[in-house]
N, CA, C and O atoms as a printed pandas DataFrame, in Angstrom:
     atom_number atom_name residue_name chain_id  residue_number  x_coord  y_coord  z_coord
0              1         N          UNK        A               1  -41.348  100.453 -237.806
1              2        CA          UNK        A               1  -40.891   99.200 -237.233
2              3         C          UNK        A               1  -41.764   98.881 -236.014
3              4         O          UNK        A               1  -42.019   99.741 -235.171
4              5         N          UNK        A               2  -42.206   97.647 -235.946
5              6        CA          UNK        A               2  -43.068   97.245 -234.839
6              7         C          UNK        A               2  -42.242   96.992 -233.583
7              8         O          UNK        A               2  -41.018   96.873 -233.640
8              9         N          UNK        A               3  -42.923   96.913 -232.464
9             10        CA          UNK        A               3  -42.260   96.621 -231.192
10            11         C          UNK        A               3  -41.605   95.249 -231.237
11            12         O          UNK        A               3  -40.509   95.057 -230.711
12            13         N          UNK        A               4  -42.283   94.295 -231.869
13            14        CA          UNK        A               4  -41.727   92.947 -231.983
14            15         C          UNK        A               4  -40.451   92.940 -232.815
15            16         O          UNK        A               4  -39.497   92.240 -232.478
16            17         N          UNK        A               5  -40.424   93.704 -233.889
17            18        CA          UNK        A               5  -39.226   93.798 -234.729
18            19         C          UNK        A               5  -38.074   94.448 -233.968
19            20         O          UNK        A               5  -36.924   94.030 -234.103
20            21         N          UNK        A               6  -38.380   95.462 -233.173
21            22        CA          UNK        A               6  -37.350   96.122 -232.360
22            23         C          UNK        A               6  -36.747   95.146 -231.349
23            24         O          UNK        A               6  -35.530   95.098 -231.171
24            25         N          UNK        A               7  -37.615   94.366 -230.685
25            26        CA          UNK        A               7  -37.123   93.383 -229.716
26            27         C          UNK        A               7  -36.249   92.338 -230.392
27            28         O          UNK        A               7  -35.221   91.928 -229.852
28            29         N          UNK        A               8  -36.667   91.912 -231.577
29            30        CA          UNK        A               8  -35.884   90.931 -232.328
30            31         C          UNK        A               8  -34.512   91.493 -232.673
31            32         O          UNK        A               8  -33.502   90.808 -232.518
32            33         N          UNK        A               9  -34.472   92.727 -233.138
33            34        CA          UNK        A               9  -33.196   93.360 -233.476
34            35         C          UNK        A               9  -32.314   93.529 -232.247
35            36         O          UNK        A               9  -31.097   93.368 -232.337
36            37         N          UNK        A              10  -32.909   93.853 -231.091
37            38        CA          UNK        A              10  -32.140   93.978 -229.852
38            39         C          UNK        A              10  -31.524   92.636 -229.458
39            40         O          UNK        A              10  -30.383   92.580 -229.001
40            41         N          UNK        A              11  -32.292   91.555 -229.640
41            42        CA          UNK        A              11  -31.770   90.218 -229.333
42            43         C          UNK        A              11  -30.596   89.882 -230.248
43            44         O          UNK        A              11  -29.564   89.386 -229.795
44            45         N          UNK        A              12  -30.764   90.152 -231.516
45            46        CA          UNK        A              12  -29.687   89.874 -232.475
46            47         C          UNK        A              12  -28.442   90.673 -232.111
47            48         O          UNK        A              12  -27.336   90.131 -232.130
48            49         N          UNK        A              13  -28.601   91.944 -231.783
49            50        CA          UNK        A              13  -27.466   92.798 -231.433
50            51         C          UNK        A              13  -26.749   92.265 -230.187
51            52         O          UNK        A              13  -25.519   92.245 -230.132
52            53         N          UNK        A              14  -27.528   91.835 -229.190
53            54        CA          UNK        A              14  -26.928   91.297 -227.964
54            55         C          UNK        A              14  -26.149   90.014 -228.257
55            56         O          UNK        A              14  -25.064   89.810 -227.712
56            57         N          UNK        A              15  -26.691   89.156 -229.109
57            58        CA          UNK        A              15  -25.999   87.919 -229.471
58            59         C          UNK        A              15  -24.729   88.243 -230.253
59            60         O          UNK        A              15  -23.690   87.622 -230.031
60            61         N          UNK        A              16  -24.805   89.205 -231.160
61            62        CA          UNK        A              16  -23.617   89.609 -231.919
62            63         C          UNK        A              16  -22.546   90.173 -230.996
63            64         O          UNK        A              16  -21.362   89.892 -231.177
64            65         N          UNK        A              17  -22.950   90.963 -230.010
65            66        CA          UNK        A              17  -21.991   91.511 -229.046
66            67         C          UNK        A              17  -21.303   90.383 -228.280
67            68         O          UNK        A              17  -20.090   90.416 -228.073
68            69         N          UNK        A              18  -22.082   89.387 -227.860
69            70        CA          UNK        A              18  -21.525   88.240 -227.140
70            71         C          UNK        A              18  -20.535   87.490 -228.014
71            72         O          UNK        A              18  -19.435   87.158 -227.572
72            73         N          UNK        A              19  -20.922   87.224 -229.248
73            74        CA          UNK        A              19  -20.050   86.477 -230.155
74            75         C          UNK        A              19  -18.775   87.257 -230.476
75            76         O          UNK        A              19  -17.721   86.656 -230.685
76            77         N          UNK        A              20  -18.862   88.577 -230.516
77            78        CA          UNK        A              20  -17.670   89.391 -230.740
78            79         C          UNK        A              20  -16.663   89.182 -229.608
79            80         O          UNK        A              20  -15.458   89.104 -229.845
80            81         N          UNK        A              21  -17.168   89.093 -228.386
81            82        CA          UNK        A              21  -16.289   88.978 -227.219
82            83         C          UNK        A              21  -15.738   87.567 -227.056
83            84         O          UNK        A              21  -14.558   87.411 -226.741
84            85         N          UNK        A              22  -16.553   86.535 -227.259
85            86        CA          UNK        A              22  -16.094   85.169 -226.991
86            87         C          UNK        A              22  -15.972   84.304 -228.241
87            88         O          UNK        A              22  -15.547   83.152 -228.160
88            89         N          UNK        A              23  -16.343   84.855 -229.398
89            90        CA          UNK        A              23  -16.303   84.077 -230.628
90            91         C          UNK        A              23  -14.897   83.871 -231.148
91            92         O          UNK        A              23  -13.927   84.410 -230.615
92            93         N          UNK        A              24  -14.813   83.093 -232.178
93            94        CA          UNK        A              24  -13.517   82.802 -232.778
94            95         C          UNK        A              24  -12.982   81.467 -232.305
95            96         O          UNK        A              24  -13.564   80.809 -231.443
96            97         N          UNK        A              25  -11.894   81.094 -232.873
97            98        CA          UNK        A              25  -11.306   79.775 -232.638
98            99         C          UNK        A              25  -10.629   79.644 -231.274
99           100         O          UNK        A              25  -10.590   78.546 -230.718
100          101         N          UNK        A              26  -10.097   80.735 -230.726
101          102        CA          UNK        A              26   -9.175   80.613 -229.599
102          103         C          UNK        A              26   -9.681   81.119 -228.256
103          104         O          UNK        A              26   -9.170   80.688 -227.223
104          105         N          UNK        A              27  -10.654   82.006 -228.226
105          106        CA          UNK        A              27  -11.011   82.649 -226.954
106          107         C          UNK        A              27  -11.516   81.676 -225.902
107          108         O          UNK        A              27  -11.074   81.727 -224.754
108          109         N          UNK        A              28  -12.430   80.794 -226.268
109          110        CA          UNK        A              28  -12.948   79.833 -225.287
110          111         C          UNK        A              28  -11.831   78.893 -224.798
111          112         O          UNK        A              28  -11.715   78.683 -223.590
112          113         N          UNK        A              29  -11.009   78.324 -225.691
113          114        CA          UNK        A              29   -9.903   77.495 -225.175
114          115         C          UNK        A              29   -8.955   78.260 -224.248
115          116         O          UNK        A              29   -8.444   77.690 -223.284
116          117         N          UNK        A              30   -8.717   79.534 -224.528
117          118        CA          UNK        A              30   -7.838   80.335 -223.658
118          119         C          UNK        A              30   -8.480   80.511 -222.287
119          120         O          UNK        A              30   -7.827   80.312 -221.263
120          121         N          UNK        A              31   -9.743   80.880 -222.267
121          122        CA          UNK        A              31  -10.446   81.065 -220.992
122          123         C          UNK        A              31  -10.444   79.758 -220.199
123          124         O          UNK        A              31  -10.177   79.758 -218.998
124          125         N          UNK        A              32  -10.741   78.650 -220.869
125          126        CA          UNK        A              32  -10.756   77.351 -220.184
126          127         C          UNK        A              32   -9.370   76.971 -219.668
127          128         O          UNK        A              32   -9.246   76.393 -218.588
128          129         N          UNK        A              33   -8.336   77.291 -220.430
129          130        CA          UNK        A              33   -6.974   76.998 -219.994
130          131         C          UNK        A              33   -6.630   77.771 -218.726
131          132         O          UNK        A              33   -6.089   77.209 -217.774
132          133         N          UNK        A              34   -6.942   79.043 -218.720
133          134        CA          UNK        A              34   -6.663   79.868 -217.537
134          135         C          UNK        A              34   -7.494   79.383 -216.353
135          136         O          UNK        A              34   -6.993   79.269 -215.234
136          137         N          UNK        A              35   -8.763   79.099 -216.613
137          138        CA          UNK        A              35   -9.663   78.615 -215.565
138          139         C          UNK        A              35   -9.153   77.296 -214.975
139          140         O          UNK        A              35   -9.350   77.019 -213.792
140          141         N          UNK        A              36   -8.499   76.490 -215.811
141          142        CA          UNK        A              36   -7.974   75.191 -215.371
142          143         C          UNK        A              36   -6.665   75.307 -214.600
143          144         O          UNK        A              36   -6.138   74.299 -214.130
144          145         N          UNK        A              37   -6.136   76.513 -214.464
145          146        CA          UNK        A              37   -4.941   76.699 -213.648
146          147         C          UNK        A              37   -3.698   77.137 -214.381
147          148         O          UNK        A              37   -2.663   77.361 -213.755
148          149         N          UNK        A              38   -3.773   77.264 -215.689
149          150        CA          UNK        A              38   -2.624   77.756 -216.444
150          151         C          UNK        A              38   -2.604   79.281 -216.355
151          152         O          UNK        A              38   -3.412   79.959 -216.990
152          153         N          UNK        A              39   -1.680   79.809 -215.567
153          154        CA          UNK        A              39   -1.660   81.244 -215.289
154          155         C          UNK        A              39   -0.642   82.012 -216.116
155          156         O          UNK        A              39   -0.811   83.209 -216.349
156          157         N          UNK        A              40    0.392   81.351 -216.554
157          158        CA          UNK        A              40    1.468   82.040 -217.276
158          159         C          UNK        A              40    1.334   81.815 -218.776
159          160         O          UNK        A              40    0.763   80.821 -219.225
160          161         N          UNK        A              41    1.872   82.757 -219.538
161          162        CA          UNK        A              41    1.747   82.744 -220.989
162          163         C          UNK        A              41    2.160   81.403 -221.589
163          164         O          UNK        A              41    1.416   80.819 -222.376
164          165         N          UNK        A              42    3.348   80.914 -221.219
165          166        CA          UNK        A              42    3.847   79.658 -221.790
166          167         C          UNK        A              42    2.977   78.464 -221.404
167          168         O          UNK        A              42    2.786   77.547 -222.202
168          169         N          UNK        A              43    2.454   78.479 -220.184
169          170        CA          UNK        A              43    1.563   77.387 -219.760
170          171         C          UNK        A              43    0.280   77.387 -220.584
171          172         O          UNK        A              43   -0.201   76.334 -221.003
172          173         N          UNK        A              44   -0.266   78.574 -220.812
173          174        CA          UNK        A              44   -1.477   78.690 -221.627
174          175         C          UNK        A              44   -1.169   78.230 -223.047
175          176         O          UNK        A              44   -1.907   77.433 -223.626
176          177         N          UNK        A              45   -0.086   78.735 -223.594
177          178        CA          UNK        A              45    0.312   78.381 -224.953
178          179         C          UNK        A              45    0.504   76.875 -225.116
179          180         O          UNK        A              45    0.033   76.288 -226.091
180          181         N          UNK        A              46    1.190   76.253 -224.166
181          182        CA          UNK        A              46    1.450   74.812 -224.236
182          183         C          UNK        A              46    0.185   73.974 -224.087
183          184         O          UNK        A              46    0.142   72.833 -224.547
184          185         N          UNK        A              47   -0.839   74.525 -223.453
185          186        CA          UNK        A              47   -2.067   73.757 -223.230
186          187         C          UNK        A              47   -3.021   73.812 -224.421
187          188         O          UNK        A              47   -4.005   73.074 -224.464
188          189         N          UNK        A              48   -2.733   74.686 -225.387
189          190        CA          UNK        A              48   -3.619   74.852 -226.545
190          191         C          UNK        A              48   -2.833   74.518 -227.811
191          192         O          UNK        A              48   -2.033   75.328 -228.280
192          193         N          UNK        A              49   -3.060   73.334 -228.360
193          194        CA          UNK        A              49   -2.317   72.941 -229.558
194          195         C          UNK        A              49   -2.547   73.905 -230.728
195          196         O          UNK        A              49   -3.660   74.373 -230.966
196          197         N          UNK        A              50   -1.479   74.176 -231.433
197          198        CA          UNK        A              50   -1.472   74.947 -232.680
198          199         C          UNK        A              50   -1.721   76.448 -232.536
199          200         O          UNK        A              50   -1.805   77.136 -233.554
200          201         N          UNK        A              51   -1.841   76.982 -231.335
201          202        CA          UNK        A              51   -1.985   78.436 -231.199
202          203         C          UNK        A              51   -0.591   79.054 -231.278
203          204         O          UNK        A              51    0.359   78.545 -230.682
204          205         N          UNK        A              52   -0.479   80.148 -232.012
205          206        CA          UNK        A              52    0.807   80.834 -232.102
206          207         C          UNK        A              52    0.914   81.846 -230.970
207          208         O          UNK        A              52   -0.098   82.280 -230.418
208          209         N          UNK        A              53    2.140   82.220 -230.627
209          210        CA          UNK        A              53    2.343   83.219 -229.577
210          211         C          UNK        A              53    1.725   84.554 -229.949
211          212         O          UNK        A              53    1.178   85.254 -229.097
212          213         N          UNK        A              54    1.814   84.902 -231.219
213          214        CA          UNK        A              54    1.232   86.172 -231.687
214          215         C          UNK        A              54   -0.279   86.193 -231.490
215          216         O          UNK        A              54   -0.837   87.173 -230.997
216          217         N          UNK        A              55   -0.930   85.110 -231.877
217          218        CA          UNK        A              55   -2.389   85.020 -231.735
218          219         C          UNK        A              55   -2.766   84.987 -230.255
219          220         O          UNK        A              55   -3.705   85.667 -229.842
220          221         N          UNK        A              56   -2.051   84.210 -229.461
221          222        CA          UNK        A              56   -2.338   84.147 -228.026
222          223         C          UNK        A              56   -2.220   85.518 -227.393
223          224         O          UNK        A              56   -3.083   85.918 -226.612
224          225         N          UNK        A              57   -1.170   86.238 -227.716
225          226        CA          UNK        A              57   -0.970   87.577 -227.171
226          227         C          UNK        A              57   -2.131   88.499 -227.538
227          228         O          UNK        A              57   -2.649   89.226 -226.690
228          229         N          UNK        A              58   -2.530   88.464 -228.796
229          230        CA          UNK        A              58   -3.637   89.304 -229.274
230          231         C          UNK        A              58   -4.950   88.947 -228.567
231          232         O          UNK        A              58   -5.692   89.832 -228.138
232          233         N          UNK        A              59   -5.229   87.649 -228.450
233          234        CA          UNK        A              59   -6.478   87.204 -227.833
234          235         C          UNK        A              59   -6.495   87.501 -226.329
235          236         O          UNK        A              59   -7.538   87.867 -225.786
236          237         N          UNK        A              60   -5.354   87.348 -225.655
237          238        CA          UNK        A              60   -5.286   87.689 -224.236
238          239         C          UNK        A              60   -5.592   89.170 -224.027
239          240         O          UNK        A              60   -6.313   89.538 -223.100
240          241         N          UNK        A              61   -5.040   90.012 -224.894
241          242        CA          UNK        A              61   -5.296   91.444 -224.799
242          243         C          UNK        A              61   -6.778   91.736 -224.994
243          244         O          UNK        A              61   -7.350   92.546 -224.265
244          245         N          UNK        A              62   -7.404   91.084 -225.972
245          246        CA          UNK        A              62   -8.826   91.297 -226.244
246          247         C          UNK        A              62   -9.686   90.844 -225.061
247          248         O          UNK        A              62  -10.633   91.532 -224.680
248          249         N          UNK        A              63   -9.358   89.695 -224.486
249          250        CA          UNK        A              63  -10.107   89.194 -223.335
250          251         C          UNK        A              63   -9.934   90.119 -222.133
251          252         O          UNK        A              63  -10.872   90.323 -221.362
252          253         N          UNK        A              64   -8.746   90.672 -221.977
253          254        CA          UNK        A              64   -8.494   91.608 -220.883
254          255         C          UNK        A              64   -9.269   92.911 -221.095
255          256         O          UNK        A              64   -9.845   93.451 -220.150
256          257         N          UNK        A              65   -9.286   93.409 -222.317
257          258        CA          UNK        A              65  -10.028   94.638 -222.631
258          259         C          UNK        A              65  -11.527   94.479 -222.371
259          260         O          UNK        A              65  -12.226   95.455 -222.098
260          261         N          UNK        A              66  -12.004   93.254 -222.457
261          262        CA          UNK        A              66  -13.426   92.986 -222.235
262          263         C          UNK        A              66  -13.703   92.460 -220.827
263          264         O          UNK        A              66  -14.793   91.956 -220.556
264          265         N          UNK        A              67  -12.729   92.576 -219.939
265          266        CA          UNK        A              67  -12.861   92.276 -218.509
266          267         C          UNK        A              67  -13.140   90.809 -218.198
267          268         O          UNK        A              67  -13.672   90.497 -217.133
268          269         N          UNK        A              68  -12.790   89.906 -219.111
269          270        CA          UNK        A              68  -13.007   88.481 -218.863
270          271         C          UNK        A              68  -11.821   87.853 -218.140
271          272         O          UNK        A              68  -11.974   86.871 -217.413
272          273         N          UNK        A              69  -10.637   88.427 -218.346
273          274        CA          UNK        A              69   -9.444   87.977 -217.631
274          275         C          UNK        A              69   -8.727   89.203 -217.089
275          276         O          UNK        A              69   -8.967   90.332 -217.516
276          277         N          UNK        A              70   -7.852   88.950 -216.150
277          278        CA          UNK        A              70   -7.026   90.029 -215.601
278          279         C          UNK        A              70   -5.561   89.607 -215.705
279          280         O          UNK        A              70   -5.209   88.448 -215.490
280          281         N          UNK        A              71   -4.742   90.564 -216.036
281          282        CA          UNK        A              71   -3.295   90.359 -216.158
282          283         C          UNK        A              71   -2.649   90.973 -214.936
283          284         O          UNK        A              71   -2.869   92.146 -214.636
284          285         N          UNK        A              72   -1.850   90.185 -214.225
285          286        CA          UNK        A              72   -1.187   90.667 -213.012
286          287         C          UNK        A              72    0.313   90.524 -213.152
287          288         O          UNK        A              72    0.813   89.549 -213.713
288          289         N          UNK        A              73    1.022   91.508 -212.633
289          290        CA          UNK        A              73    2.485   91.457 -212.597
290          291         C          UNK        A              73    2.879   91.050 -211.187
291          292         O          UNK        A              73    2.545   91.727 -210.215
292          293         N          UNK        A              74    3.590   89.937 -211.090
293          294        CA          UNK        A              74    4.039   89.413 -209.797
294          295         C          UNK        A              74    5.473   89.872 -209.586
295          296         O          UNK        A              74    6.359   89.547 -210.376
296          297         N          UNK        A              75    5.695   90.622 -208.528
297          298        CA          UNK        A              75    7.005   91.224 -208.258
298          299         C          UNK        A              75    7.967   90.238 -207.624
299          300         O          UNK        A              75    8.417   90.441 -206.496
300          301         N          UNK        A              76    8.273   89.208 -208.319
301          302        CA          UNK        A              76    9.313   88.274 -207.906
302          303         C          UNK        A              76   10.545   88.578 -208.728
303          304         O          UNK        A              76   10.560   89.506 -209.536
304          305         N          UNK        A              77   11.565   87.792 -208.514
305          306        CA          UNK        A              77   12.702   87.891 -209.410
306          307         C          UNK        A              77   12.884   86.548 -210.074
307          308         O          UNK        A              77   13.168   85.571 -209.380
308          309         N          UNK        A              78   12.741   86.450 -211.345
309          310        CA          UNK        A              78   12.366   87.523 -212.259
310          311         C          UNK        A              78   10.867   87.845 -212.156
311          312         O          UNK        A              78   10.080   87.049 -211.645
312          313         N          UNK        A              79   10.504   89.005 -212.643
313          314        CA          UNK        A              79    9.106   89.431 -212.634
314          315         C          UNK        A              79    8.293   88.459 -213.475
315          316         O          UNK        A              79    8.716   88.052 -214.557
316          317         N          UNK        A              80    7.114   88.090 -212.961
317          318        CA          UNK        A              80    6.237   87.167 -213.686
318          319         C          UNK        A              80    4.937   87.886 -214.042
319          320         O          UNK        A              80    4.481   88.776 -213.324
320          321         N          UNK        A              81    4.362   87.482 -215.154
321          322        CA          UNK        A              81    3.042   87.961 -215.540
322          323         C          UNK        A              81    2.106   86.765 -215.488
323          324         O          UNK        A              81    2.383   85.717 -216.070
324          325         N          UNK        A              82    0.995   86.937 -214.784
325          326        CA          UNK        A              82    0.026   85.862 -214.647
326          327         C          UNK        A              82   -1.352   86.350 -215.059
327          328         O          UNK        A              82   -1.665   87.537 -214.968
328          329         N          UNK        A              83   -2.164   85.414 -215.511
329          330        CA          UNK        A              83   -3.525   85.707 -215.946
330          331         C          UNK        A              83   -4.503   84.926 -215.081
331          332         O          UNK        A              83   -4.207   83.819 -214.630
332          333         N          UNK        A              84   -5.667   85.515 -214.858
333          334        CA          UNK        A              84   -6.730   84.851 -214.111
334          335         C          UNK        A              84   -8.067   85.261 -214.717
335          336         O          UNK        A              84   -8.210   86.354 -215.266
336          337         N          UNK        A              85   -9.038   84.366 -214.606
337          338        CA          UNK        A              85  -10.388   84.686 -215.058
338          339         C          UNK        A              85  -11.027   85.568 -213.993
339          340         O          UNK        A              85  -10.943   85.266 -212.803
340          341         N          UNK        A              86  -11.660   86.649 -214.414
341          342        CA          UNK        A              86  -12.315   87.561 -213.480
342          343         C          UNK        A              86  -13.660   86.985 -213.040
343          344         O          UNK        A              86  -14.167   86.039 -213.643
344          345         N          UNK        A              87  -14.227   87.560 -211.992
345          346        CA          UNK        A              87  -15.565   87.122 -211.569
346          347         C          UNK        A              87  -16.572   87.402 -212.678
347          348         O          UNK        A              87  -17.518   86.637 -212.867
348          349         N          UNK        A              88  -16.373   88.486 -213.405
349          350        CA          UNK        A              88  -17.229   88.790 -214.556
350          351         C          UNK        A              88  -17.085   87.700 -215.621
351          352         O          UNK        A              88  -18.078   87.260 -216.200
352          353         N          UNK        A              89  -15.860   87.269 -215.875
353          354        CA          UNK        A              89  -15.612   86.207 -216.842
354          355         C          UNK        A              89  -16.230   84.885 -216.424
355          356         O          UNK        A              89  -16.660   84.101 -217.271
356          357         N          UNK        A              90  -16.276   84.634 -215.119
357          358        CA          UNK        A              90  -16.898   83.404 -214.631
358          359         C          UNK        A              90  -18.393   83.374 -214.944
359          360         O          UNK        A              90  -19.001   82.304 -214.968
360          361         N          UNK        A              91  -18.980   84.534 -215.181
361          362        CA          UNK        A              91  -20.387   84.608 -215.567
362          363         C          UNK        A              91  -20.676   83.917 -216.888
363          364         O          UNK        A              91  -21.832   83.630 -217.199
364          365         N          UNK        A              92  -19.634   83.648 -217.669
365          366        CA          UNK        A              92  -19.821   82.923 -218.931
366          367         C          UNK        A              92  -20.343   81.509 -218.700
367          368         O          UNK        A              92  -20.892   80.888 -219.610
368          369         N          UNK        A              93  -20.171   81.003 -217.481
369          370        CA          UNK        A              93  -20.652   79.658 -217.185
370          371         C          UNK        A              93  -22.155   79.548 -217.431
371          372         O          UNK        A              93  -22.653   78.485 -217.802
372          373         N          UNK        A              94  -22.876   80.654 -217.221
373          374        CA          UNK        A              94  -24.327   80.663 -217.451
374          375         C          UNK        A              94  -24.675   80.320 -218.891
375          376         O          UNK        A              94  -25.679   79.656 -219.150
376          377         N          UNK        A              95  -23.850   80.769 -219.827
377          378        CA          UNK        A              95  -24.140   80.484 -221.232
378          379         C          UNK        A              95  -23.370   79.271 -221.740
379          380         O          UNK        A              95  -23.704   78.721 -222.789
380          381         N          UNK        A              96  -22.347   78.850 -221.011
381          382        CA          UNK        A              96  -21.526   77.726 -221.463
382          383         C          UNK        A              96  -22.307   76.414 -221.436
383          384         O          UNK        A              96  -22.197   75.613 -222.364
384          385         N          UNK        A              97  -23.081   76.189 -220.402
385          386        CA          UNK        A              97  -23.808   74.920 -220.282
386          387         C          UNK        A              97  -24.821   74.736 -221.415
387          388         O          UNK        A              97  -24.831   73.671 -222.032
388          389         N          UNK        A              98  -25.667   75.715 -221.716
389          390        CA          UNK        A              98  -26.587   75.528 -222.852
390          391         C          UNK        A              98  -25.858   75.390 -224.191
391          392         O          UNK        A              98  -26.289   74.625 -225.054
392          393         N          UNK        A              99  -24.751   76.129 -224.368
393          394        CA          UNK        A              99  -23.982   75.995 -225.611
394          395         C          UNK        A              99  -23.371   74.603 -225.727
395          396         O          UNK        A              99  -23.364   74.009 -226.805
396          397         N          UNK        A             100  -22.859   74.086 -224.611
397          398        CA          UNK        A             100  -22.290   72.738 -224.606
398          399         C          UNK        A             100  -23.362   71.712 -224.958
399          400         O          UNK        A             100  -23.132   70.822 -225.777
400          401         N          UNK        A             101  -24.521   71.838 -224.342
401          402        CA          UNK        A             101  -25.626   70.917 -224.605
402          403         C          UNK        A             101  -26.045   70.961 -226.068
403          404         O          UNK        A             101  -26.218   69.922 -226.705
404          405         N          UNK        A             102  -26.205   72.165 -226.593
405          406        CA          UNK        A             102  -26.593   72.309 -227.995
406          407         C          UNK        A             102  -25.517   71.741 -228.908
407          408         O          UNK        A             102  -25.833   71.077 -229.895
408          409         N          UNK        A             103  -24.271   71.988 -228.596
409          410        CA          UNK        A             103  -23.165   71.482 -229.408
410          411         C          UNK        A             103  -23.147   69.965 -229.474
411          412         O          UNK        A             103  -22.899   69.391 -230.535
412          413         N          UNK        A             104  -23.409   69.305 -228.339
413          414        CA          UNK        A             104  -23.447   67.842 -228.313
414          415         C          UNK        A             104  -24.608   67.316 -229.159
415          416         O          UNK        A             104  -24.450   66.362 -229.921
416          417         N          UNK        A             105  -25.776   67.949 -229.017
417          418        CA          UNK        A             105  -26.944   67.539 -229.816
418          419         C          UNK        A             105  -26.676   67.761 -231.305
419          420         O          UNK        A             105  -27.028   66.930 -232.142
420          421         N          UNK        A             106  -26.062   68.871 -231.614
421          422        CA          UNK        A             106  -25.772   69.189 -233.011
422          423         C          UNK        A             106  -24.799   68.173 -233.613
423          424         O          UNK        A             106  -24.977   67.729 -234.747
424          425         N          UNK        A             107  -23.786   67.816 -232.856
425          426        CA          UNK        A             107  -22.811   66.837 -233.336
426          427         C          UNK        A             107  -23.496   65.493 -233.621
427          428         O          UNK        A             107  -23.213   64.842 -234.627
428          429         N          UNK        A             108  -24.392   65.096 -232.728
429          430        CA          UNK        A             108  -25.132   63.846 -232.932
430          431         C          UNK        A             108  -26.004   63.943 -234.196
431          432         O          UNK        A             108  -26.075   62.994 -234.978
432          433         N          UNK        A             109  -26.654   65.076 -234.388
433          434        CA          UNK        A             109  -27.520   65.256 -235.540
434          435         C          UNK        A             109  -26.712   65.194 -236.841
435          436         O          UNK        A             109  -27.131   64.566 -237.814
436          437         N          UNK        A             110  -25.563   65.847 -236.843
437          438        CA          UNK        A             110  -24.710   65.855 -238.031
438          439         C          UNK        A             110  -24.209   64.447 -238.356
439          440         O          UNK        A             110  -24.121   64.058 -239.521
440          441         N          UNK        A             111  -23.885   63.693 -237.303
441          442        CA          UNK        A             111  -23.382   62.328 -237.508
442          443         C          UNK        A             111  -24.519   61.351 -237.798
443          444         O          UNK        A             111  -24.272   60.186 -238.112
444          445         N          UNK        A             112  -25.773   61.826 -237.694
445          446        CA          UNK        A             112  -26.921   60.980 -238.001
446          447         C          UNK        A             112  -27.276   59.997 -236.903
447          448         O          UNK        A             112  -27.847   58.942 -237.178
448          449         N          UNK        A             113  -26.951   60.324 -235.676
449          450        CA          UNK        A             113  -27.248   59.421 -234.558
450          451         C          UNK        A             113  -28.473   59.875 -233.815
451          452         O          UNK        A             113  -28.876   59.238 -232.842
């Protein structure tokens, strides 16, 4: 295998790792919901149409395991659980802008504009 082929495979692996963490239908909307100020489970759920509680719970756990969000227990009465985007998760902004730009261009191309 050439050095160029190795570099190409490393790039593909890194992109696959990224897509594993943020890919899918719900992860980006969940992150954006939390970033927009929805801290509690029901607030997040209500802000994302058609997401089920089961799926939201699973995706929140996955995002937490990958250090993109943090789950905090607030010792009030009753006890509250809140979510926040971590500083590491905020690093996604670096890739969000180019993805947004590409997505807009792609939509225009598909629509033939």
